[in-house]
C-alpha positions as CSV (number, residue, x, y, z in Angstrom):
1,X,0.8,22.0,-7.5
2,X,-2.9,21.5,-5.3
3,X,-3.0,18.2,-2.6
4,X,-6.3,17.0,-2.5
5,X,-6.0,13.7,-1.0
6,X,-3.1,12.5,1.7
7,X,-1.5,9.5,-0.2
8,X,-1.4,7.6,3.7
9,X,-2.6,4.3,2.8
10,X,-5.9,3.3,4.7
11,X,-6.8,0.4,6.5
12,X,-10.0,-0.6,8.6
13,X,-7.3,-2.5,11.0
14,X,-3.3,-3.1,11.3
15,X,-3.1,-5.5,8.5
16,X,-0.4,-4.4,5.6
17,X,-2.2,-3.1,2.9
18,X,-2.9,-6.0,0.1
19,X,-1.5,-4.1,-3.7
20,X,-2.1,-6.0,-6.4
21,X,0.9,-8.2,-7.9
22,X,1.4,-7.2,-11.5
23,X,0.4,-11.3,-12.8
24,X,-3.2,-10.5,-11.2
25,X,-3.0,-7.6,-13.8
26,X,-2.8,-9.9,-16.3
27,X,-5.5,-12.4,-15.5
28,X,-7.7,-9.9,-16.8
29,X,-9.0,-10.0,-20.3
30,X,-7.4,-7.3,-22.4
31,X,-4.5,-7.1,-19.7
32,X,-2.3,-9.6,-20.6
33,X,-0.1,-8.0,-22.9
34,X,1.1,-5.6,-19.9
35,X,5.0,-5.8,-18.7
36,X,5.8,-5.8,-15.6
37,X,7.1,-1.9,-15.2
38,X,3.9,-0.6,-17.4
39,X,1.6,-3.2,-14.8
40,X,2.8,-2.2,-11.9
41,X,2.4,1.9,-13.5
42,X,-1.3,1.2,-14.2
43,X,-1.5,-0.9,-10.4
44,X,-0.3,2.3,-9.3
45,X,-3.0,4.4,-11.3
46,X,-5.4,2.6,-10.3
47,X,-4.4,3.2,-6.0
48,X,-4.3,6.5,-7.0
49,X,-7.9,6.5,-7.9
50,X,-9.4,4.3,-5.0
51,X,-7.1,6.9,-2.9
52,X,-9.1,10.3,-4.1
53,X,-12.4,8.3,-4.6
54,X,-12.2,7.1,-0.9
55,X,-11.1,10.7,0.0
56,X,-14.3,12.6,-1.9
57,X,-16.7,9.6,0.0
58,X,-15.8,10.3,3.7
59,X,-15.0,13.8,2.8
60,X,-19.4,13.5,2.0
61,X,-19.9,11.4,4.9
62,X,-18.4,14.0,7.2
63,X,-20.3,17.5,5.7
64,X,-23.5,15.5,5.7
């Protein structure tokens, strides 16, 4: 499988990367019914999606 992005968390400073908690995810309307395991899987997917978007934006800025 081709790896399209670097999964290493990115930070502008050396502060630890913030990760949403399952409780915070359940605070949004429509997300209240997920248990901790499901919520963590959703958060993992959101982080991966954000990394993909970040990598696309960085690559576009480099090529322009």
